[in-house]
PyMOL Python script that loads the backbone (N, CA, C, O; Angstrom):
from pymol import cmd

cmd.read_pdbstr("""\
ATOM      1  N   MET A   1       1.556  15.919  39.170  1.00  0.00           N
ATOM      2  CA  MET A   1       1.899  15.201  37.773  1.00  0.00           C
ATOM      3  C   MET A   1       1.926  15.781  36.592  1.00  0.00           C
ATOM      4  O   MET A   1       1.075  16.670  36.563  1.00  0.00           O
ATOM      5  N   ALA A   2       2.549  15.685  35.535  1.00  0.00           N
ATOM      6  CA  ALA A   2       2.495  16.349  34.522  1.00  0.00           C
ATOM      7  C   ALA A   2       1.468  15.873  33.656  1.00  0.00           C
ATOM      8  O   ALA A   2       0.994  14.737  33.638  1.00  0.00           O
ATOM      9  N   LYS A   3       1.158  16.877  32.917  1.00  0.00           N
ATOM     10  CA  LYS A   3       0.140  16.693  31.796  1.00  0.00           C
ATOM     11  C   LYS A   3       0.525  16.060  30.440  1.00  0.00           C
ATOM     12  O   LYS A   3       1.469  16.573  29.839  1.00  0.00           O
ATOM     13  N   LYS A   4      -0.161  14.909  29.851  1.00  0.00           N
ATOM     14  CA  LYS A   4       0.275  14.432  28.564  1.00  0.00           C
ATOM     15  C   LYS A   4      -0.474  15.097  27.372  1.00  0.00           C
ATOM     16  O   LYS A   4      -1.490  15.771  27.546  1.00  0.00           O
ATOM     17  N   GLY A   5       0.024  14.894  26.281  1.00  0.00           N
ATOM     18  CA  GLY A   5      -0.666  15.322  25.201  1.00  0.00           C
ATOM     19  C   GLY A   5      -0.146  16.428  24.428  1.00  0.00           C
ATOM     20  O   GLY A   5      -0.626  16.861  23.380  1.00  0.00           O
ATOM     21  N   ASN A   6       0.932  16.867  25.070  1.00  0.00           N
ATOM     22  CA  ASN A   6       1.773  18.238  24.217  1.00  0.00           C
ATOM     23  C   ASN A   6       2.787  17.418  22.981  1.00  0.00           C
ATOM     24  O   ASN A   6       2.821  17.907  21.852  1.00  0.00           O
ATOM     25  N   ARG A   7       3.492  16.306  23.261  1.00  0.00           N
ATOM     26  CA  ARG A   7       4.429  15.902  22.469  1.00  0.00           C
ATOM     27  C   ARG A   7       3.618  14.714  21.375  1.00  0.00           C
ATOM     28  O   ARG A   7       2.965  13.706  21.647  1.00  0.00           O
ATOM     29  N   ILE A   8       3.957  15.282  20.175  1.00  0.00           N
ATOM     30  CA  ILE A   8       3.589  14.527  18.890  1.00  0.00           C
ATOM     31  C   ILE A   8       4.487  13.976  18.352  1.00  0.00           C
ATOM     32  O   ILE A   8       5.563  14.497  18.644  1.00  0.00           O
ATOM     33  N   GLN A   9       4.592  12.859  17.456  1.00  0.00           N
ATOM     34  CA  GLN A   9       5.999  12.316  16.710  1.00  0.00           C
ATOM     35  C   GLN A   9       5.631  13.034  15.295  1.00  0.00           C
ATOM     36  O   GLN A   9       4.481  13.106  14.861  1.00  0.00           O
ATOM     37  N   VAL A  10       6.724  13.524  14.677  1.00  0.00           N
ATOM     38  CA  VAL A  10       6.520  13.878  13.269  1.00  0.00           C
ATOM     39  C   VAL A  10       7.834  13.202  12.491  1.00  0.00           C
ATOM     40  O   VAL A  10       8.810  12.593  12.929  1.00  0.00           O
ATOM     41  N   ILE A  11       7.427  13.576  11.153  1.00  0.00           N
ATOM     42  CA  ILE A  11       8.384  12.932  10.203  1.00  0.00           C
ATOM     43  C   ILE A  11       9.307  13.885   9.522  1.00  0.00           C
ATOM     44  O   ILE A  11       8.685  14.799   8.982  1.00  0.00           O
ATOM     45  N   LEU A  12      10.468  13.943   9.397  1.00  0.00           N
ATOM     46  CA  LEU A  12      11.432  14.821   8.767  1.00  0.00           C
ATOM     47  C   LEU A  12      12.203  14.370   7.620  1.00  0.00           C
ATOM     48  O   LEU A  12      13.170  13.618   7.741  1.00  0.00           O
ATOM     49  N   GLU A  13      11.768  14.841   6.461  1.00  0.00           N
ATOM     50  CA  GLU A  13      12.444  14.643   5.206  1.00  0.00           C
ATOM     51  C   GLU A  13      13.218  15.592   4.341  1.00  0.00           C
ATOM     52  O   GLU A  13      12.856  16.746   4.114  1.00  0.00           O
ATOM     53  N   CYS A  14      14.238  15.070   3.904  1.00  0.00           N
ATOM     54  CA  CYS A  14      15.328  15.988   3.307  1.00  0.00           C
ATOM     55  C   CYS A  14      14.901  16.864   2.345  1.00  0.00           C
ATOM     56  O   CYS A  14      13.980  16.304   1.750  1.00  0.00           O
ATOM     57  N   THR A  15      15.120  18.072   1.838  1.00  0.00           N
ATOM     58  CA  THR A  15      14.843  18.995   1.085  1.00  0.00           C
ATOM     59  C   THR A  15      15.242  18.742  -0.246  1.00  0.00           C
ATOM     60  O   THR A  15      14.459  18.742  -1.197  1.00  0.00           O
ATOM     61  N   GLU A  16      16.636  18.495  -0.331  1.00  0.00           N
ATOM     62  CA  GLU A  16      17.680  18.537  -1.279  1.00  0.00           C
ATOM     63  C   GLU A  16      17.707  17.234  -2.000  1.00  0.00           C
ATOM     64  O   GLU A  16      18.269  17.252  -3.095  1.00  0.00           O
ATOM     65  N   HIS A  17      17.112  15.901  -1.511  1.00  0.00           N
ATOM     66  CA  HIS A  17      17.499  14.762  -2.168  1.00  0.00           C
ATOM     67  C   HIS A  17      16.382  14.647  -3.578  1.00  0.00           C
ATOM     68  O   HIS A  17      16.569  13.902  -4.540  1.00  0.00           O
ATOM     69  N   LYS A  18      15.517  15.337  -3.446  1.00  0.00           N
ATOM     70  CA  LYS A  18      14.739  15.278  -4.851  1.00  0.00           C
ATOM     71  C   LYS A  18      15.257  15.788  -5.998  1.00  0.00           C
ATOM     72  O   LYS A  18      15.272  15.249  -7.104  1.00  0.00           O
ATOM     73  N   GLU A  19      15.745  17.008  -5.639  1.00  0.00           N
ATOM     74  CA  GLU A  19      16.603  17.862  -6.912  1.00  0.00           C
ATOM     75  C   GLU A  19      17.677  16.669  -7.294  1.00  0.00           C
ATOM     76  O   GLU A  19      18.030  16.513  -8.463  1.00  0.00           O
ATOM     77  N   SER A  20      18.191  15.808  -6.181  1.00  0.00           N
ATOM     78  CA  SER A  20      19.580  15.226  -6.677  1.00  0.00           C
ATOM     79  C   SER A  20      19.361  14.213  -7.707  1.00  0.00           C
ATOM     80  O   SER A  20      20.277  13.975  -8.495  1.00  0.00           O
ATOM     81  N   GLY A  21      18.128  13.522  -7.797  1.00  0.00           N
ATOM     82  CA  GLY A  21      18.140  12.775  -8.899  1.00  0.00           C
ATOM     83  C   GLY A  21      18.374  11.058  -8.404  1.00  0.00           C
ATOM     84  O   GLY A  21      18.036  10.079  -9.070  1.00  0.00           O
ATOM     85  N   LYS A  22      18.965  11.050  -7.215  1.00  0.00           N
ATOM     86  CA  LYS A  22      19.492   9.722  -6.703  1.00  0.00           C
ATOM     87  C   LYS A  22      18.178   8.941  -6.226  1.00  0.00           C
ATOM     88  O   LYS A  22      17.214   9.661  -5.967  1.00  0.00           O
ATOM     89  N   PRO A  23      18.039   7.736  -6.095  1.00  0.00           N
ATOM     90  CA  PRO A  23      16.777   6.844  -5.709  1.00  0.00           C
ATOM     91  C   PRO A  23      16.932   6.929  -4.302  1.00  0.00           C
ATOM     92  O   PRO A  23      17.954   7.013  -3.621  1.00  0.00           O
ATOM     93  N   GLY A  24      15.504   6.885  -3.929  1.00  0.00           N
ATOM     94  CA  GLY A  24      15.573   6.499  -2.197  1.00  0.00           C
ATOM     95  C   GLY A  24      15.044   8.122  -1.757  1.00  0.00           C
ATOM     96  O   GLY A  24      14.874   9.039  -2.561  1.00  0.00           O
ATOM     97  N   THR A  25      14.841   8.192  -0.251  1.00  0.00           N
ATOM     98  CA  THR A  25      14.673   9.372   0.382  1.00  0.00           C
ATOM     99  C   THR A  25      15.429   8.904   1.769  1.00  0.00           C
ATOM    100  O   THR A  25      15.721   7.797   2.220  1.00  0.00           O
ATOM    101  N   SER A  26      15.655  10.569   2.349  1.00  0.00           N
ATOM    102  CA  SER A  26      16.198  10.538   3.658  1.00  0.00           C
ATOM    103  C   SER A  26      15.144  11.064   4.858  1.00  0.00           C
ATOM    104  O   SER A  26      14.836  12.248   4.993  1.00  0.00           O
ATOM    105  N   ARG A  27      14.738  10.170   5.548  1.00  0.00           N
ATOM    106  CA  ARG A  27      13.779  10.598   6.316  1.00  0.00           C
ATOM    107  C   ARG A  27      14.157  10.140   8.093  1.00  0.00           C
ATOM    108  O   ARG A  27      14.846   9.178   8.431  1.00  0.00           O
ATOM    109  N   TYR A  28      13.560  11.022   8.914  1.00  0.00           N
ATOM    110  CA  TYR A  28      13.918  10.541  10.253  1.00  0.00           C
ATOM    111  C   TYR A  28      12.678  10.857  10.871  1.00  0.00           C
ATOM    112  O   TYR A  28      11.826  11.575  10.347  1.00  0.00           O
ATOM    113  N   ILE A  29      12.571  10.280  12.067  1.00  0.00           N
ATOM    114  CA  ILE A  29      11.121   9.994  12.861  1.00  0.00           C
ATOM    115  C   ILE A  29      11.645  10.822  14.623  1.00  0.00           C
ATOM    116  O   ILE A  29      12.548  10.399  15.345  1.00  0.00           O
ATOM    117  N   THR A  30      10.890  11.850  14.861  1.00  0.00           N
ATOM    118  CA  THR A  30      11.376  12.545  16.083  1.00  0.00           C
ATOM    119  C   THR A  30       9.992  12.751  16.547  1.00  0.00           C
ATOM    120  O   THR A  30       8.968  12.304  16.030  1.00  0.00           O
ATOM    121  N   THR A  31      10.133  13.663  17.838  1.00  0.00           N
ATOM    122  CA  THR A  31       9.130  14.046  18.663  1.00  0.00           C
ATOM    123  C   THR A  31       9.137  15.513  18.843  1.00  0.00           C
ATOM    124  O   THR A  31      10.241  16.030  18.671  1.00  0.00           O
ATOM    125  N   LYS A  32       8.271  16.215  19.115  1.00  0.00           N
ATOM    126  CA  LYS A  32       8.271  17.366  19.281  1.00  0.00           C
ATOM    127  C   LYS A  32       7.207  18.134  19.944  1.00  0.00           C
ATOM    128  O   LYS A  32       6.102  17.965  19.429  1.00  0.00           O
ATOM    129  N   ASN A  33       7.258  19.137  21.206  1.00  0.00           N
ATOM    130  CA  ASN A  33       6.325  19.625  21.792  1.00  0.00           C
ATOM    131  C   ASN A  33       5.341  20.589  20.794  1.00  0.00           C
ATOM    132  O   ASN A  33       5.796  21.558  20.186  1.00  0.00           O
ATOM    133  N   LYS A  34       4.259  20.268  20.741  1.00  0.00           N
ATOM    134  CA  LYS A  34       3.237  20.945  19.893  1.00  0.00           C
ATOM    135  C   LYS A  34       3.142  22.204  20.397  1.00  0.00           C
ATOM    136  O   LYS A  34       3.248  23.177  19.651  1.00  0.00           O
ATOM    137  N   LYS A  35       2.882  22.358  22.034  1.00  0.00           N
ATOM    138  CA  LYS A  35       2.899  23.919  22.812  1.00  0.00           C
ATOM    139  C   LYS A  35       3.934  24.866  22.337  1.00  0.00           C
ATOM    140  O   LYS A  35       3.721  26.035  22.018  1.00  0.00           O
ATOM    141  N   ASN A  36       5.009  24.291  22.321  1.00  0.00           N
ATOM    142  CA  ASN A  36       6.315  25.230  21.895  1.00  0.00           C
ATOM    143  C   ASN A  36       6.626  25.710  20.705  1.00  0.00           C
ATOM    144  O   ASN A  36       7.088  26.805  20.386  1.00  0.00           O
ATOM    145  N   THR A  37       6.309  24.729  20.040  1.00  0.00           N
ATOM    146  CA  THR A  37       6.724  24.718  18.504  1.00  0.00           C
ATOM    147  C   THR A  37       5.674  24.338  17.638  1.00  0.00           C
ATOM    148  O   THR A  37       5.643  23.290  16.993  1.00  0.00           O
ATOM    149  N   PRO A  38       4.668  25.377  17.649  1.00  0.00           N
ATOM    150  CA  PRO A  38       3.317  25.129  16.770  1.00  0.00           C
ATOM    151  C   PRO A  38       3.719  25.128  15.059  1.00  0.00           C
ATOM    152  O   PRO A  38       3.068  24.372  14.339  1.00  0.00           O
ATOM    153  N   ASP A  39       4.581  25.816  14.570  1.00  0.00           N
ATOM    154  CA  ASP A  39       4.971  25.720  13.182  1.00  0.00           C
ATOM    155  C   ASP A  39       5.880  24.532  12.712  1.00  0.00           C
ATOM    156  O   ASP A  39       6.448  23.883  13.591  1.00  0.00           O
ATOM    157  N   ARG A  40       6.031  24.256  11.635  1.00  0.00           N
ATOM    158  CA  ARG A  40       7.040  23.139  11.122  1.00  0.00           C
ATOM    159  C   ARG A  40       8.189  23.452  11.407  1.00  0.00           C
ATOM    160  O   ARG A  40       8.663  24.583  11.308  1.00  0.00           O
ATOM    161  N   MET A  41       8.959  22.086  11.940  1.00  0.00           N
ATOM    162  CA  MET A  41      10.534  22.045  12.263  1.00  0.00           C
ATOM    163  C   MET A  41      11.186  22.009  10.996  1.00  0.00           C
ATOM    164  O   MET A  41      10.722  21.608   9.928  1.00  0.00           O
ATOM    165  N   GLU A  42      12.421  22.517  11.259  1.00  0.00           N
ATOM    166  CA  GLU A  42      13.358  22.587   9.955  1.00  0.00           C
ATOM    167  C   GLU A  42      14.713  22.185  10.971  1.00  0.00           C
ATOM    168  O   GLU A  42      14.934  22.903  11.946  1.00  0.00           O
ATOM    169  N   ILE A  43      15.630  20.954  10.669  1.00  0.00           N
ATOM    170  CA  ILE A  43      16.567  20.806  11.183  1.00  0.00           C
ATOM    171  C   ILE A  43      17.566  20.367  10.088  1.00  0.00           C
ATOM    172  O   ILE A  43      17.226  19.918   8.993  1.00  0.00           O
ATOM    173  N   LYS A  44      18.991  20.569  10.558  1.00  0.00           N
ATOM    174  CA  LYS A  44      19.984  20.050   9.902  1.00  0.00           C
ATOM    175  C   LYS A  44      20.549  18.739  10.326  1.00  0.00           C
ATOM    176  O   LYS A  44      21.124  18.592  11.405  1.00  0.00           O
ATOM    177  N   LYS A  45      20.320  17.497   9.185  1.00  0.00           N
ATOM    178  CA  LYS A  45      20.443  16.444   9.912  1.00  0.00           C
ATOM    179  C   LYS A  45      21.557  15.740   8.514  1.00  0.00           C
ATOM    180  O   LYS A  45      21.761  16.202   7.392  1.00  0.00           O
ATOM    181  N   PHE A  46      22.008  14.696   9.059  1.00  0.00           N
ATOM    182  CA  PHE A  46      22.693  13.850   7.981  1.00  0.00           C
ATOM    183  C   PHE A  46      21.908  13.018   6.951  1.00  0.00           C
ATOM    184  O   PHE A  46      20.966  12.268   7.210  1.00  0.00           O
ATOM    185  N   ASN A  47      22.480  13.286   5.658  1.00  0.00           N
ATOM    186  CA  ASN A  47      21.648  12.210   4.619  1.00  0.00           C
ATOM    187  C   ASN A  47      22.524  11.619   4.370  1.00  0.00           C
ATOM    188  O   ASN A  47      23.588  12.161   4.071  1.00  0.00           O
ATOM    189  N   PRO A  48      22.339  10.093   4.420  1.00  0.00           N
ATOM    190  CA  PRO A  48      23.660   9.027   4.070  1.00  0.00           C
ATOM    191  C   PRO A  48      23.713   8.773   2.581  1.00  0.00           C
ATOM    192  O   PRO A  48      24.722   8.260   2.098  1.00  0.00           O
ATOM    193  N   ILE A  49      22.678   9.107   1.829  1.00  0.00           N
ATOM    194  CA  ILE A  49      22.911   9.102   0.532  1.00  0.00           C
ATOM    195  C   ILE A  49      23.514   9.975  -0.381  1.00  0.00           C
ATOM    196  O   ILE A  49      24.180   9.708  -1.382  1.00  0.00           O
ATOM    197  N   LEU A  50      23.151  11.192   0.159  1.00  0.00           N
ATOM    198  CA  LEU A  50      24.106  12.188  -0.466  1.00  0.00           C
ATOM    199  C   LEU A  50      25.356  12.575   0.240  1.00  0.00           C
ATOM    200  O   LEU A  50      26.050  13.513  -0.153  1.00  0.00           O
ATOM    201  N   LYS A  51      25.727  11.646   1.586  1.00  0.00           N
ATOM    202  CA  LYS A  51      26.831  11.715   2.456  1.00  0.00           C
ATOM    203  C   LYS A  51      27.312  13.265   2.665  1.00  0.00           C
ATOM    204  O   LYS A  51      28.372  13.765   2.291  1.00  0.00           O
ATOM    205  N   ARG A  52      26.250  13.873   3.358  1.00  0.00           N
ATOM    206  CA  ARG A  52      26.356  15.494   3.855  1.00  0.00           C
ATOM    207  C   ARG A  52      25.067  15.913   4.756  1.00  0.00           C
ATOM    208  O   ARG A  52      23.943  15.416   4.821  1.00  0.00           O
ATOM    209  N   MET A  53      25.526  16.765   5.275  1.00  0.00           N
ATOM    210  CA  MET A  53      24.402  17.523   6.395  1.00  0.00           C
ATOM    211  C   MET A  53      23.357  18.133   5.105  1.00  0.00           C
ATOM    212  O   MET A  53      23.741  18.586   4.026  1.00  0.00           O
ATOM    213  N   THR A  54      22.216  18.016   5.493  1.00  0.00           N
ATOM    214  CA  THR A  54      21.282  18.970   4.736  1.00  0.00           C
ATOM    215  C   THR A  54      19.908  19.075   5.459  1.00  0.00           C
ATOM    216  O   THR A  54      19.583  18.304   6.362  1.00  0.00           O
ATOM    217  N   ILE A  55      19.164  20.037   5.019  1.00  0.00           N
ATOM    218  CA  ILE A  55      18.042  20.415   5.679  1.00  0.00           C
ATOM    219  C   ILE A  55      16.955  19.681   5.458  1.00  0.00           C
ATOM    220  O   ILE A  55      16.485  19.417   4.351  1.00  0.00           O
ATOM    221  N   HIS A  56      16.421  19.241   6.825  1.00  0.00           N
ATOM    222  CA  HIS A  56      15.118  18.150   6.729  1.00  0.00           C
ATOM    223  C   HIS A  56      14.026  18.893   7.435  1.00  0.00           C
ATOM    224  O   HIS A  56      14.133  19.283   8.598  1.00  0.00           O
ATOM    225  N   LYS A  57      12.869  19.089   6.608  1.00  0.00           N
ATOM    226  CA  LYS A  57      11.696  19.664   6.930  1.00  0.00           C
ATOM    227  C   LYS A  57      10.618  18.596   7.313  1.00  0.00           C
ATOM    228  O   LYS A  57      10.576  17.449   6.868  1.00  0.00           O
ATOM    229  N   GLU A  58       9.712  19.185   8.253  1.00  0.00           N
ATOM    230  CA  GLU A  58       8.709  18.259   8.709  1.00  0.00           C
ATOM    231  C   GLU A  58       7.828  18.152   7.730  1.00  0.00           C
ATOM    232  O   GLU A  58       7.611  19.076   6.946  1.00  0.00           O
ATOM    233  N   ILE A  59       7.140  16.828   7.675  1.00  0.00           N
ATOM    234  CA  ILE A  59       6.086  16.558   6.519  1.00  0.00           C
ATOM    235  C   ILE A  59       4.861  16.006   7.362  1.00  0.00           C
ATOM    236  O   ILE A  59       4.941  15.282   8.354  1.00  0.00           O
ATOM    237  N   LYS A  60       3.681  16.511   6.747  1.00  0.00           N
ATOM    238  CA  LYS A  60       2.618  15.858   7.293  1.00  0.00           C
ATOM    239  C   LYS A  60       2.576  15.190   8.587  1.00  0.00           C
ATOM    240  O   LYS A  60       1.544  14.634   8.962  1.00  0.00           O
TER     241      LYS A  60
END
""", "prot")
cmd.dss("prot")
cmd.show_as("cartoon", "prot")
cmd.util.cbc("prot")
cmd.orient("prot")
Protein backbone atom coordinates (compact mmCIF):
# COMPACT_ATOMS: atom_id res chain seq x y z
CA MET A 1 0.00 0.00 0.00
CA ALA A 2 1.06 3.55 -0.67
CA LYS A 3 1.95 5.90 2.17
CA LYS A 4 -0.42 8.74 2.98
CA GLY A 5 0.39 12.20 4.21
CA ASN A 6 2.65 13.68 1.48
CA ARG A 7 -0.16 15.51 -0.35
CA ILE A 8 -1.38 18.79 1.16
CA GLN A 9 -3.98 21.36 0.13
CA VAL A 10 -2.67 24.82 -0.88
CA ILE A 11 -4.26 28.14 -1.88
CA LEU A 12 -3.00 30.04 -4.92
CA GLU A 13 -3.59 33.81 -5.12
CA CYS A 14 -3.11 36.19 -8.03
CA THR A 15 -0.05 38.47 -7.76
CA GLU A 16 -1.21 41.15 -10.24
CA HIS A 17 -4.71 41.67 -8.86
CA LYS A 18 -3.74 43.92 -5.93
CA GLU A 19 -1.97 46.44 -8.19
CA SER A 20 -4.96 46.63 -10.58
CA GLY A 21 -7.18 48.32 -7.98
CA LYS A 22 -10.23 46.21 -8.90
CA PRO A 23 -12.33 44.74 -6.07
CA GLY A 24 -12.23 41.02 -5.22
CA THR A 25 -9.51 38.38 -5.39
CA SER A 26 -8.63 35.50 -7.67
CA ARG A 27 -7.88 32.37 -5.63
CA TYR A 28 -7.63 28.70 -6.52
CA ILE A 29 -7.42 25.68 -4.21
CA THR A 30 -5.24 22.78 -5.32
CA THR A 31 -3.07 20.02 -3.88
CA LYS A 32 0.66 19.44 -4.09
CA ASN A 33 3.09 16.75 -3.06
CA LYS A 34 5.10 18.29 -0.21
CA LYS A 35 7.92 15.77 -0.70
CA ASN A 36 8.49 16.63 -4.39
CA THR A 37 7.86 20.40 -4.19
CA PRO A 38 8.88 21.70 -0.75
CA ASP A 39 9.07 25.37 -1.87
CA ARG A 40 6.10 27.56 -2.78
CA MET A 41 4.28 26.95 -6.06
CA GLU A 42 3.95 29.51 -8.85
CA ILE A 43 1.49 28.70 -11.64
CA LYS A 44 -0.06 30.67 -14.50
CA LYS A 45 -3.84 30.55 -14.08
CA PHE A 46 -6.79 32.46 -15.54
CA ASN A 47 -7.98 35.48 -13.56
CA PRO A 48 -11.69 36.00 -14.39
CA ILE A 49 -11.75 39.57 -13.04
CA LEU A 50 -8.79 40.75 -15.13
CA LYS A 51 -9.88 38.42 -17.97
CA ARG A 52 -6.37 37.10 -18.70
CA MET A 53 -3.73 34.62 -17.59
CA THR A 54 -1.71 35.79 -14.57
CA ILE A 55 0.84 34.29 -12.18
CA HIS A 56 -0.70 32.83 -9.03
CA LYS A 57 1.54 32.16 -6.01
CA GLU A 58 0.98 29.88 -3.06
CA ILE A 59 -0.08 31.63 0.15
CA LYS A 60 0.14 30.30 3.69
